[in-house]
All heavy atoms as an XYZ file, in Angstrom:
876
protein
N       0.828     -1.195     -0.009
C       0.017     -0.031      0.044
C       0.903      1.207      0.070
O       1.733      1.390      0.780
C      -0.857      0.076      1.293
C      -2.062     -0.939      1.257
C      -2.876     -0.741      2.421
C      -4.160     -1.605      2.438
N      -4.934     -1.351      3.530
N       0.570      2.188     -0.882
C       1.114      3.455     -0.921
C       2.625      3.558     -1.161
O       3.311      4.392     -0.806
N       3.138      2.490     -1.853
C       4.439      2.397     -2.297
C       4.877      3.358     -3.470
O       3.820      3.968     -4.118
N       6.097      3.618     -3.709
C       6.510      4.420     -4.981
C       6.521      3.463     -6.226
O       7.203      2.380     -6.178
C       7.831      5.089     -4.671
C       7.660      6.089     -3.432
C       8.221      5.962     -5.930
C       8.955      6.715     -3.076
N       5.940      3.855     -7.285
C       5.814      3.023     -8.506
C       7.178      3.183     -9.258
O       7.722      2.278     -9.874
C       4.690      3.443     -9.234
N       7.757      4.460     -9.425
C       8.982      4.605    -10.080
C       9.890      5.612     -9.426
O       9.438      6.351     -8.629
C       8.656      5.154    -11.541
O       8.047      6.483    -11.354
C       7.829      4.384    -12.426
N      11.215      5.361     -9.710
C      12.157      6.296     -9.008
C      12.120      7.615     -9.683
O      11.872      7.694    -10.845
C      13.574      5.600     -9.056
N      12.316      8.708     -8.915
C      12.414     10.020     -9.580
C      13.591     10.074    -10.604
O      14.601      9.477    -10.360
C      12.591     11.074     -8.479
C      12.913     10.158     -7.295
C      12.696      8.783     -7.549
N      13.351     10.894    -11.668
C      14.380     10.996    -12.673
C      14.690     12.465    -12.877
O      13.878     13.326    -12.788
C      13.869     10.354    -14.032
C      13.686      8.941    -13.871
C      13.312      8.361    -15.241
O      13.144      9.097    -16.249
N      13.026      7.035    -15.368
N      16.026     12.693    -13.220
C      16.575     14.003    -13.476
C      16.782     14.147    -15.002
O      17.581     13.429    -15.529
C      17.671     14.404    -12.731
C      18.372     15.857    -12.926
C      17.415     16.865    -12.608
C      19.766     15.806    -12.228
N      16.009     14.835    -15.708
C      16.265     15.159    -17.128
C      17.016     16.367    -17.454
O      16.870     17.341    -16.713
C      14.852     15.066    -17.905
C      14.219     13.752    -17.794
O      14.821     12.861    -17.858
N      12.874     13.875    -17.563
N      17.728     16.498    -18.598
C      18.415     17.558    -18.816
C      19.927     17.667    -18.517
O      20.429     16.651    -18.050
N      20.646     18.722    -18.809
C      22.133     18.721    -18.553
C      22.464     20.030    -17.796
O      21.908     21.001    -17.885
C      22.831     18.831    -19.876
O      22.479     17.754    -20.624
C      24.390     18.878    -19.681
N      23.306     19.793    -16.732
C      23.778     20.882    -15.873
C      25.292     21.174    -16.372
O      26.055     20.386    -16.286
C      23.666     20.484    -14.351
O      22.342     20.158    -14.077
C      24.263     21.678    -13.615
N      25.483     22.494    -16.589
C      26.760     22.856    -17.078
C      27.438     23.482    -15.798
O      26.790     24.547    -15.222
C      26.728     23.839    -18.205
N      28.787     23.306    -15.564
C      29.358     23.872    -14.492
C      30.594     24.689    -15.188
O      31.408     23.983    -15.907
C      29.889     23.016    -13.386
C      28.646     22.329    -12.757
C      30.724     23.779    -12.414
C      29.102     21.119    -11.781
N      30.771     25.938    -14.855
C      31.918     26.750    -15.466
C      32.750     27.047    -14.303
O      32.374     27.648    -13.265
C      31.419     28.090    -16.200
C      32.395     28.753    -16.751
C      31.946     29.989    -17.479
O      30.762     30.233    -17.689
N      32.873     30.716    -18.116
N      34.130     26.740    -14.425
C      35.041     27.140    -13.397
C      35.879     28.275    -14.004
O      36.363     28.400    -14.948
C      35.947     25.914    -13.143
C      36.976     26.244    -12.188
C      35.209     24.720    -12.844
N      36.045     29.187    -12.978
C      36.799     30.474    -13.494
C      38.267     30.120    -13.449
O      38.722     29.295    -12.754
C      36.494     31.522    -12.437
N      39.040     30.667    -14.331
C      40.414     30.437    -14.497
C      41.189     31.146    -13.243
O      40.661     32.255    -12.783
C      40.962     30.943    -15.803
O      40.731     32.429    -15.918
N      42.204     30.408    -12.839
C      42.999     31.066    -11.770
C      44.368     30.959    -11.969
O      45.068     30.152    -12.721
C      42.701     30.090    -10.375
C      43.469     30.480     -9.267
C      41.281     30.046    -10.083
N      44.997     32.141    -11.673
C      46.446     32.229    -11.767
C      47.203     30.965    -11.076
O      46.772     30.592     -9.871
C      47.033     33.500    -11.342
C      47.096     33.571     -9.680
C      48.440     33.865    -11.853
N      48.183     30.489    -11.608
C      48.870     29.297    -11.059
C      49.754     29.851     -9.792
O      50.050     31.098     -9.735
C      49.920     28.800    -12.164
N      49.963     28.987     -8.963
C      50.701     29.311     -7.741
C      52.041     29.892     -8.144
O      52.785     29.345     -9.141
C      51.022     28.039     -6.849
C      51.959     28.334     -5.830
C      51.474     28.814     -4.534
C      53.316     28.007     -5.877
C      52.432     29.056     -3.445
C      54.179     28.191     -4.848
C      53.682     28.723     -3.696
N      52.508     30.998     -7.675
C      53.687     31.633     -8.009
C      54.664     31.817     -6.683
O      54.192     32.160     -5.765
C      53.439     33.003     -8.505
O      54.567     33.733     -8.722
N      55.824     31.315     -6.802
C      56.881     31.581     -5.718
C      57.153     33.047     -5.739
O      57.929     33.396     -4.676
C      58.057     30.606     -5.932
N      56.852     33.742     -6.608
C      57.225     35.251     -6.635
C      56.532     35.892     -5.540
O      55.264     35.911     -5.502
C      56.825     35.927     -7.949
O      57.691     35.138     -8.993
C      57.394     37.273     -7.970
N      57.213     36.658     -4.681
C      56.643     37.360     -3.635
C      56.013     38.669     -4.063
O      56.512     39.104     -5.108
C      57.521     37.548     -2.380
C      58.691     38.464     -2.850
C      59.688     38.426     -1.681
O      59.872     37.426     -1.009
N      60.406     39.502     -1.441
N      55.050     39.296     -3.538
C      54.476     40.630     -3.953
C      55.666     41.569     -3.664
O      56.583     41.280     -3.047
C      53.301     40.932     -2.895
C      52.902     39.645     -2.282
C      54.202     38.759     -2.453
N      55.460     42.776     -4.155
C      56.277     43.801     -4.037
C      55.550     45.131     -3.477
O      54.358     45.171     -3.399
C      56.948     44.323     -5.420
O      55.888     44.677     -6.216
C      57.783     43.207     -6.082
N      56.299     45.956     -2.798
C      55.792     47.059     -2.115
C      55.587     48.188     -3.290
O      56.490     48.587     -3.909
C      56.610     47.642     -1.033
C      56.609     46.852      0.200
C      57.820     46.185      0.590
C      55.522     46.553      0.928
C      57.783     45.379      1.727
C      55.487     45.850      2.059
C      56.755     45.213      2.489
N      54.362     48.730     -3.395
C      54.099     49.889     -4.239
C      54.320     51.245     -3.382
O      54.828     52.174     -3.766
C      52.884     49.742     -5.031
O      52.825     48.564     -5.714
C      52.635     50.992     -5.944
N      53.577     51.125     -2.209
C      53.592     52.287     -1.365
C      53.121     51.844      0.069
O      52.511     50.791      0.165
C      52.608     53.438     -1.808
O      51.347     52.913     -1.798
N      53.263     52.726      1.094
C      52.687     52.419      2.334
C      53.449     51.557      3.184
O      54.675     51.305      3.098
N      52.735     50.904      4.132
C      53.210     50.018      5.141
C      54.470     50.520      5.923
O      55.428     49.812      6.089
C      53.612     48.552      4.471
C      52.407     47.854      3.929
C      52.322     47.762      2.584
C      51.423     47.305      4.847
C      51.120     47.042      2.056
C      50.448     46.591      4.204
C      50.243     46.485      2.817
N      54.500     51.773      6.323
C      55.470     52.358      7.069
C      56.608     52.737      6.391
O      57.663     53.005      7.029
N      56.640     52.942      5.133
C      57.651     53.536      4.398
C      58.914     52.546      4.165
O      58.694     51.453      4.728
N      59.968     52.881      3.426
C      60.971     51.934      3.040
C      61.821     51.487      4.138
O      62.389     50.315      4.096
C      61.574     52.541      1.962
N      62.119     52.301      5.033
C      63.117     52.117      6.117
C      62.585     50.889      7.124
O      61.545     51.093      7.870
C      63.467     53.328      7.037
O      63.943     54.259      6.126
C      64.548     53.065      7.991
N      63.097     49.800      7.159
C      62.855     48.720      7.980
C      61.678     47.820      7.454
O      61.285     46.876      8.104
N      61.199     48.138      6.215
C      59.976     47.427      5.727
C      60.504     46.171      4.993
O      61.405     46.281      4.052
C      59.274     48.339      4.802
C      57.987     47.843      4.264
C      57.342     49.024      3.475
N      58.138     49.257      2.241
C      57.749     50.111      1.260
N      56.589     50.718      1.456
N      58.545     50.323      0.302
N      59.864     44.986      5.226
C      60.336     43.807      4.505
C      58.974     42.976      4.056
O      57.953     43.169      4.706
C      61.151     42.947      5.355
O      60.496     42.478      6.548
C      62.467     43.612      5.669
N      59.213     42.071      3.133
C      58.147     41.223      2.744
C      58.742     39.797      2.367
O      59.793     39.860      1.686
C      57.346     41.714      1.559
C      56.120     40.960      1.339
C      58.060     41.952      0.417
C      55.021     41.531      0.465
N      58.289     38.789      2.962
C      58.789     37.413      2.700
C      57.656     36.554      2.358
O      56.597     36.575      2.767
C      59.641     36.994      3.914
O      58.776     36.888      5.017
C      60.854     37.735      4.134
N      58.003     35.467      1.535
C      57.039     34.393      1.104
C      56.800     34.343     -0.231
O      57.573     34.825     -1.129
N      55.572     33.901     -0.575
C      55.160     33.619     -1.886
C      53.864     34.602     -2.366
O      53.527     35.280     -1.480
C      54.710     32.248     -2.289
O      53.568     31.922     -1.614
C      55.888     31.305     -1.834
N      53.483     34.477     -3.528
C      52.353     35.465     -4.004
C      51.022     35.002     -3.201
O      50.093     35.720     -3.150
C      52.155     35.258     -5.382
O      51.759     33.977     -5.860
N      50.972     33.769     -2.668
C      49.778     33.279     -1.973
C      49.851     33.291     -0.489
O      48.868     33.116      0.239
C      49.307     31.809     -2.597
O      50.464     30.938     -2.408
C      48.878     32.014     -3.977
N      51.091     33.316      0.019
C      51.268     33.264      1.467
C      52.575     34.072      1.832
O      53.659     33.626      1.512
C      51.460     31.852      1.975
O      51.657     31.735      3.377
N      52.328     35.222      2.478
C      53.470     36.074      2.828
C      53.357     36.803      4.065
O      52.187     36.995      4.629
C      53.778     36.933      1.574
C      52.552     37.869      1.239
C      52.325     39.110      1.664
C      51.572     37.371      0.218
C      51.262     39.886      1.366
C      50.583     38.155     -0.226
C      50.365     39.318      0.347
N      54.358     37.404      4.562
C      54.346     38.237      5.773
C      55.068     39.586      5.427
O      55.916     39.556      4.648
C      55.208     37.617      6.877
O      54.567     36.283      7.291
N      54.504     40.563      6.003
C      54.922     42.000      5.909
C      55.480     42.389      7.272
O      54.769     42.249      8.287
C      53.874     42.904      5.373
C      53.329     42.443      3.939
C      54.329     44.479      5.544
C      52.062     43.117      3.586
N      56.637     42.901      7.363
C      57.042     43.702      8.589
C      57.001     45.172      8.227
O      57.601     45.538      7.289
C      58.469     43.316      9.001
C      58.933     44.072     10.226
C      58.546     41.790      9.394
N      56.166     45.961      9.065
C      56.017     47.384      8.682
C      57.255     48.090      9.045
O      57.973     47.821     10.007
C      54.854     47.681      9.548
C      54.601     49.280      9.437
C      53.584     46.965      9.254
N      57.488     49.066      8.246
C      58.597     50.053      8.240
C      58.487     50.994      9.538
O      57.561     50.867     10.338
N      59.512     51.870      9.566
C      59.639     52.672     10.855
C      58.784     53.998     10.766
O      58.693     54.526     11.831
C      61.137     53.138     11.017
O      61.485     53.804      9.862
N      58.133     54.392      9.687
C      57.194     55.443      9.658
C      55.902     55.082     10.264
O      55.453     54.030      9.887
C      57.020     55.947      8.205
O      56.022     56.929      8.241
N      55.329     55.856     11.165
C      54.052     55.490     11.714
C      52.957     56.396     11.247
O      51.930     56.562     11.945
C      54.184     55.582     13.352
O      54.595     57.055     13.569
C      55.216     54.574     13.877
N      53.074     56.757      9.980
C      52.000     57.638      9.366
C      51.155     56.976      8.409
O      50.335     57.625      7.834
C      52.596     58.883      8.781
O      53.507     58.404      7.606
C      53.506     59.748      9.681
N      51.378     55.610      8.171
C      50.593     54.841      7.198
C      49.594     54.083      7.845
O      49.836     53.263      8.756
C      51.446     53.899      6.372
C      52.447     54.740      5.425
O      52.104     55.863      4.985
O      53.650     54.243      5.170
N      48.337     54.184      7.330
C      47.258     53.213      7.776
C      46.955     52.200      6.738
O      46.095     51.390      6.806
C      46.061     53.919      8.279
C      45.364     54.707      7.285
O      45.512     54.520      6.106
N      44.694     55.715      7.686
N      47.765     52.334      5.531
C      47.467     51.343      4.466
C      48.846     51.178      3.630
O      49.864     51.783      4.001
C      46.423     51.833      3.585
C      46.696     53.222      2.942
O      47.707     53.334      2.282
N      45.724     54.024      2.972
N      48.641     50.239      2.672
C      49.772     50.009      1.927
C      49.269     49.286      0.568
O      48.259     48.595      0.631
N      50.016     49.535     -0.558
C      49.648     48.881     -1.807
C      50.763     47.756     -2.128
O      51.885     48.163     -2.020
C      49.491     49.859     -2.913
C      49.197     49.206     -4.280
C      48.462     50.984     -2.479
N      50.384     46.606     -2.545
C      51.231     45.575     -2.974
C      51.102     45.273     -4.410
O      50.019     45.170     -4.977
C      50.821     44.285     -2.180
C      50.951     44.376     -0.643
C      50.423     43.051     -0.113
C      52.404     44.494     -0.269
N      52.254     45.122     -5.078
C      52.111     44.674     -6.516
C      52.103     43.218     -6.395
O      52.930     42.556     -5.799
N      51.146     42.616     -7.125
C      50.956     41.237     -7.155
C      51.074     40.602     -8.596
O      51.015     41.318     -9.608
C      49.477     40.907     -6.785
C      49.046     41.423     -5.464
S      49.967     40.630     -4.005
C      49.105     38.985     -4.029
N      51.567     39.391     -8.740
C      51.659     38.706    -10.156
C      50.182     38.799    -10.713
O      49.148     38.879     -9.990
C      51.838     37.310     -9.807
C      52.514     37.201     -8.313
C      51.876     38.279     -7.708
N      50.101     38.929    -11.980
C      48.800     39.175    -12.680
C      47.860     37.905    -12.521
O      48.166     36.898    -12.857
C      48.928     39.506    -14.136
O      49.826     40.698    -14.211
C      47.684     39.763    -14.940
N      46.697     38.306    -12.078
C      45.614     37.206    -11.908
C      44.653     37.606    -12.967
O      44.589     38.623    -13.422
C      45.035     37.270    -10.500
N      43.908     36.492    -13.376
C      42.777     36.760    -14.477
C      41.829     37.828    -14.038
O      41.512     38.632    -14.949
C      42.066     35.325    -14.683
O      43.184     34.477    -15.012
C      41.153     35.592    -15.883
N      41.276     37.848    -12.955
C      40.295     38.669    -12.444
C      40.584     39.585    -11.353
O      40.156     40.711    -11.295
C      38.872     38.005    -12.174
C      38.386     37.239    -13.237
O      37.924     37.942    -14.276
N      38.344     35.926    -13.134
N      41.554     39.126    -10.383
C      41.838     39.918     -9.167
C      42.303     39.034     -8.085
O      42.456     37.893     -8.331
N      42.502     39.718     -6.837
C      43.010     39.044     -5.774
C      42.140     39.234     -4.538
O      41.507     40.297     -4.361
C      44.425     39.607     -5.440
C      45.487     39.159     -6.345
C      45.817     39.777     -7.363
C      46.207     37.911     -6.256
N      46.907     39.059     -8.112
C      47.168     37.984     -7.336
C      46.352     36.887     -5.264
C      48.067     36.966     -7.453
C      47.124     35.837     -5.470
C      48.057     35.945     -6.661
N      42.018     38.240     -3.764
C      41.340     38.379     -2.514
C      42.489     38.041     -1.427
O      42.994     37.082     -1.380
C      40.265     37.514     -2.270
C      39.701     37.612     -0.811
C      39.165     37.883     -3.262
N      42.719     38.940     -0.431
C      43.797     38.791      0.635
C      43.138     38.896      2.042
O      42.438     39.737      2.326
C      44.989     39.769      0.488
C      45.943     39.651      1.620
C      45.524     39.862     -0.875
N      43.399     37.801      2.832
C      43.009     37.792      4.282
C      44.243     38.207      4.968
O      45.384     37.413      4.819
C      42.590     36.432      4.625
C      41.206     35.989      4.065
C      40.829     34.586      4.317
N      41.967     33.841      3.743
C      41.929     32.544      3.925
N      41.071     31.880      4.547
N      42.976     31.934      3.414
N      44.266     39.168      5.758
C      45.479     39.577      6.500
C      45.149     39.815      7.962
O      44.013     40.316      8.361
C      45.954     40.896      5.858
N      46.079     39.360      8.766
C      45.976     39.678     10.178
C      47.236     40.466     10.813
O      48.306     40.096     10.334
C      45.757     38.377     11.135
O      46.865     37.489     10.700
C      44.378     37.751     10.702
N      47.137     41.159     11.661
C      48.196     41.909     12.276
C      48.511     41.119     13.632
O      47.857     40.993     14.540
C      47.837     43.306     12.858
C      48.995     44.056     13.316
O      50.046     43.611     13.954
N      49.028     45.353     13.193
N      49.691     40.252     13.479
C      50.077     39.453     14.565
C      50.490     40.175     15.781
O      50.458     39.639     16.799
C      51.140     38.519     14.004
C      50.816     37.712     12.753
C      49.868     36.617     13.096
O      50.107     35.749     13.900
N      48.663     36.804     12.365
N      50.976     41.306     15.583
C      51.666     42.239     16.744
C      50.399     42.773     17.498
O      50.504     43.034     18.676
C      52.545     43.174     16.172
O      53.541     42.656     15.243
C      53.315     43.893     17.203
N      49.410     43.314     16.787
C      48.245     43.957     17.278
C      47.019     43.396     16.860
O      46.328     43.919     15.957
C      48.268     45.526     16.980
N      46.497     42.209     17.421
C      45.466     41.489     16.957
C      44.113     42.271     17.060
O      43.165     41.909     16.217
C      45.386     40.211     17.847
C      46.652     40.227     18.556
C      47.252     41.565     18.532
N      44.065     43.225     17.827
C      42.836     44.002     17.925
C      42.535     44.889     16.651
O      41.416     45.465     16.328
C      42.778     44.968     19.244
N      43.629     45.094     15.858
C      43.480     45.859     14.719
C      43.207     44.964     13.473
O      43.847     44.003     13.367
C      44.892     46.708     14.395
C      45.150     47.718     15.469
O      44.219     48.226     16.163
N      46.418     48.174     15.614
N      42.211     45.321     12.727
C      41.761     44.516     11.697
C      42.275     44.985     10.302
O      42.263     46.249     10.084
C      40.182     44.688     11.611
C      39.433     43.950     10.537
C      39.621     42.447     10.773
C      37.983     44.218     10.463
N      43.061     44.163      9.636
C      43.656     44.637      8.343
C      42.608     44.021      7.270
O      42.439     42.851      7.221
C      45.046     44.000      8.239
C      45.647     44.416      6.919
C      45.970     44.518      9.449
N      42.146     45.089      6.435
C      41.161     44.668      5.417
C      41.715     45.037      4.030
O      42.426     46.060      3.963
C      39.882     45.313      5.636
C      39.125     44.810      6.948
C      37.844     45.515      7.003
O      37.756     46.597      6.860
N      36.778     44.671      7.406
N      41.242     44.287      3.016
C      41.525     44.575      1.607
C      40.634     45.760      1.331
O      39.229     45.595      1.436
C      41.298     43.465      0.881
C      41.524     43.740     -0.692
C      41.481     42.428     -1.609
O      42.140     41.526     -1.163
N      40.718     42.488     -2.528
N      41.046     46.879      1.057
C      40.273     48.093      0.650
C      40.128     48.327     -0.830
O      39.367     48.993     -1.325
C      40.626     49.347      1.392
O      42.003     49.530      1.086
N      41.111     47.664     -1.667
C      40.957     47.837     -3.040
C      41.845     46.740     -3.692
O      42.690     46.101     -3.086
C      41.544     49.311     -3.470
N      41.481     46.409     -4.982
C      42.394     45.381     -5.632
C      42.074     45.613     -7.167
O      41.176     46.131     -7.619
C      42.030     44.001     -5.245
O      40.694     43.672     -5.764
N      43.039     44.932     -7.937
C      43.043     45.065     -9.347
C      43.541     43.582     -9.710
O      43.806     42.744     -8.765
C      43.759     46.073    -10.078
O      45.178     45.996     -9.940
N      43.832     43.363    -10.921
C      44.383     42.168    -11.391
C      45.856     42.029    -10.976
O      46.478     40.910    -11.044
C      44.358     41.948    -12.982
O      44.881     43.026    -13.693
C      42.780     41.765    -13.358
N      46.502     43.126    -10.689
C      47.939     43.068    -10.303
C      48.276     43.937     -9.160
O      49.415     44.116     -8.787
C      48.775     43.544    -11.549
O      48.313     44.936    -11.923
N      47.326     44.336     -8.324
C      47.730     45.047     -7.026
C      46.527     44.842     -6.097
O      45.472     44.582     -6.335
C      47.877     46.578     -7.353
O      46.719     47.062     -7.518
N      46.917     44.961     -4.686
C      45.977     45.076     -3.658
C      46.364     46.026     -2.632
O      47.542     46.258     -2.285
C      46.055     43.451     -2.938
C      45.307     43.447     -1.686
C      45.705     42.406     -3.893
N      45.401     46.695     -2.200
C      45.512     47.663     -1.027
C      44.946     47.136      0.282
O      43.736     46.677      0.332
C      44.847     49.022     -1.291
O      45.302     49.520     -2.635
C      45.002     50.063     -0.318
N      45.744     47.203      1.281
C      45.357     46.802      2.701
C      45.374     48.056      3.535
O      46.301     48.759      3.552
C      46.305     45.677      3.175
C      46.352     44.366      2.448
C      47.520     43.504      3.108
C      45.127     43.689      2.272
N      44.190     48.045      4.289
C      44.085     49.184      5.212
C      43.844     48.607      6.632
O      43.042     47.594      6.768
C      42.778     50.106      4.676
O      43.134     50.561      3.519
C      42.594     51.268      5.722
N      44.420     49.235      7.675
C      44.139     48.833      9.038
C      43.250     49.623      9.763
O      43.147     50.795      9.787
C      45.599     48.837      9.840
C      45.498     48.344     11.194
C      46.782     48.201     11.899
O      47.176     46.988     12.209
N      47.635     49.184     12.014
N      42.269     48.831     10.510
C      41.281     49.540     11.262
C      41.298     49.119     12.787
O      41.684     47.999     13.139
C      39.883     49.167     10.839
C      39.508     49.618      9.461
C      39.948     48.879      8.201
C      38.908     50.904      9.279
C      39.557     49.335      7.087
C      38.719     51.306      8.037
C      39.052     50.617      6.843
O      38.748     51.042      5.510
N      41.087     50.146     13.678
C      41.023     49.850     15.094
C      39.560     49.330     15.419
O      38.707     50.246     15.151
C      41.458     51.047     15.947
C      41.381     50.725     17.376
O      40.408     50.564     17.958
N      42.621     50.673     17.980
N      39.311     48.142     15.736
C      38.025     47.598     16.026
C      37.290     48.353     17.112
O      36.080     48.469     17.131
C      38.002     46.104     16.271
O      38.894     45.839     17.294
C      38.408     45.407     14.937
N      38.063     48.864     18.107
C      37.495     49.600     19.320
C      36.936     50.983     18.850
O      35.865     51.431     19.055
C      38.485     49.761     20.413
O      38.957     48.503     20.820
C      37.815     50.395     21.548
N      37.831     51.675     18.060
C      37.518     53.089     17.538
C      36.515     53.058     16.381
O      35.919     53.957     16.144
C      38.688     53.855     17.293
C      39.746     54.096     18.429
C      41.031     54.729     17.859
C      39.117     54.766     19.458
N      36.679     51.959     15.647
C      35.858     51.915     14.391
C      36.406     52.699     13.238
O      35.491     53.218     12.460
N      37.640     52.999     13.255
C      38.136     53.800     12.199
C      39.612     53.343     11.823
O      40.235     52.583     12.577
C      38.190     55.289     12.596
O      39.132     55.387     13.851
N      40.028     53.939     10.704
C      41.352     53.607     10.279
C      42.438     53.932     11.259
O      42.254     55.042     12.043
C      41.794     54.257      8.946
N      43.451     53.133     11.583
C      44.569     53.467     12.428
C      45.734     53.056     11.846
O      46.018     52.182     10.988
C      44.331     52.767     13.702
O      45.191     53.180     14.723
C      44.524     51.191     13.681
N      46.781     53.852     12.292
C      48.180     53.612     11.629
C      48.945     52.322     12.024
O      48.767     51.925     13.256
C      49.111     54.853     11.854
C      48.655     56.071     11.225
O      47.964     56.104     10.219
N      49.047     57.108     11.748
N      49.674     51.778     11.093
C      50.442     50.632     11.501
C      51.637     51.181     12.505
O      51.972     52.440     12.359
C      51.223     50.016     10.244
C      50.253     49.419      9.207
C      50.009     49.940      8.051
C      49.793     48.256      9.668
C      49.129     49.262      7.171
C      48.856     47.571      8.709
C      48.623     48.005      7.490
N      52.077     50.301     13.330
C      53.174     50.646     14.239
C      54.412     50.010     13.568
O      54.455     48.928     12.961
C      52.983     50.006     15.591
N      55.616     50.661     13.892
C      56.875     50.167     13.459
C      57.086     48.606     13.955
O      56.958     48.419     14.992
C      57.974     51.019     13.924
O      59.313     50.582     13.518
N      57.380     47.888     12.972
C      57.725     46.543     13.319
C      56.488     45.606     13.329
O      56.573     44.446     13.650
N      55.247     46.051     13.126
C      54.000     45.320     13.183
C      54.253     44.063     11.975
O      54.883     44.309     11.030
C      52.869     45.959     12.655
C      52.201     46.683     13.791
O      52.563     46.618     14.926
O      51.113     47.441     13.590
N      53.786     42.950     12.350
C      53.942     41.770     11.430
C      52.579     41.459     10.955
O      51.654     41.160     11.599
C      54.488     40.647     12.202
C      54.529     39.372     11.275
C      56.088     40.822     12.720
N      52.520     41.666      9.623
C      51.075     41.318      8.998
C      51.287     40.042      8.259
O      52.084     39.910      7.211
C      50.857     42.427      7.979
C      50.970     43.872      8.750
C      49.353     42.333      7.521
C      50.128     44.083      9.818
N      50.548     39.043      8.561
C      50.369     37.669      7.977
C      49.372     37.852      6.792
O      48.284     38.133      7.223
C      50.153     36.648      8.829
C      51.228     36.277      9.886
C      52.412     35.610      9.376
C      53.376     35.239     10.555
N      54.489     34.512     10.168
N      49.624     37.296      5.661
C      48.609     37.412      4.552
C      48.480     36.076      3.779
O      49.495     35.402      3.555
C      49.124     38.524      3.561
S      49.381     40.144      4.208
N      47.315     35.857      3.409
C      47.081     34.674      2.533
C      46.187     35.216      1.433
O      45.105     35.844      1.601
C      46.216     33.553      3.238
C      45.880     32.398      2.430
C      46.970     32.954      4.507
N      46.728     34.980      0.156
C      46.126     35.560     -0.919
C      45.533     34.465     -1.997
O      46.142     33.395     -2.225
C      47.065     36.509     -1.763
N      44.425     34.772     -2.644
C      43.813     33.810     -3.534
C      43.587     34.610     -4.805
O      42.924     35.746     -4.706
C      42.545     33.176     -3.021
O      42.682     32.658     -1.721
C      41.883     32.255     -3.934
N      43.968     34.091     -5.923
C      43.696     34.734     -7.150
C      42.352     34.069     -7.761
O      42.071     32.973     -7.497
C      44.734     34.501     -8.138
N      41.499     34.982     -8.422
C      40.443     34.430     -9.115
C      40.355     35.026    -10.477
O      41.028     35.757    -10.859
C      39.164     34.774     -8.171
C      38.896     36.058     -8.112
C      37.960     36.765     -8.922
C      39.583     37.063     -7.108
C      37.498     38.212     -8.887
C      39.087     38.346     -7.149
C      38.220     38.862     -7.893
O      37.914     40.159     -7.784
């Protein structure tokens, strides 16, 4: 009583399109501007995982990185390891650059990097 006579069927075709992604690159990003100026500023790692040590100028709340060219752009997740209360967010990007800006979560506004801050970054091209 009340059984199912036939199994449900799916008709038609489903197409899945995958966006092209830049290949992993051992080339690290380069500094275009910001991140505490040139004195004492360093970057190490690859294009997809890197660390920034902020320079000695304390007047920058952002910085621009030159990235290997991606098909559509970059998404970067960044954390300030030295000052975890400060949120580092991607505020702009293109196919070959990313801008990161630091915010103080308590004040709710942009705040300057401190000399020697360590920013850990993980980047994904899309």
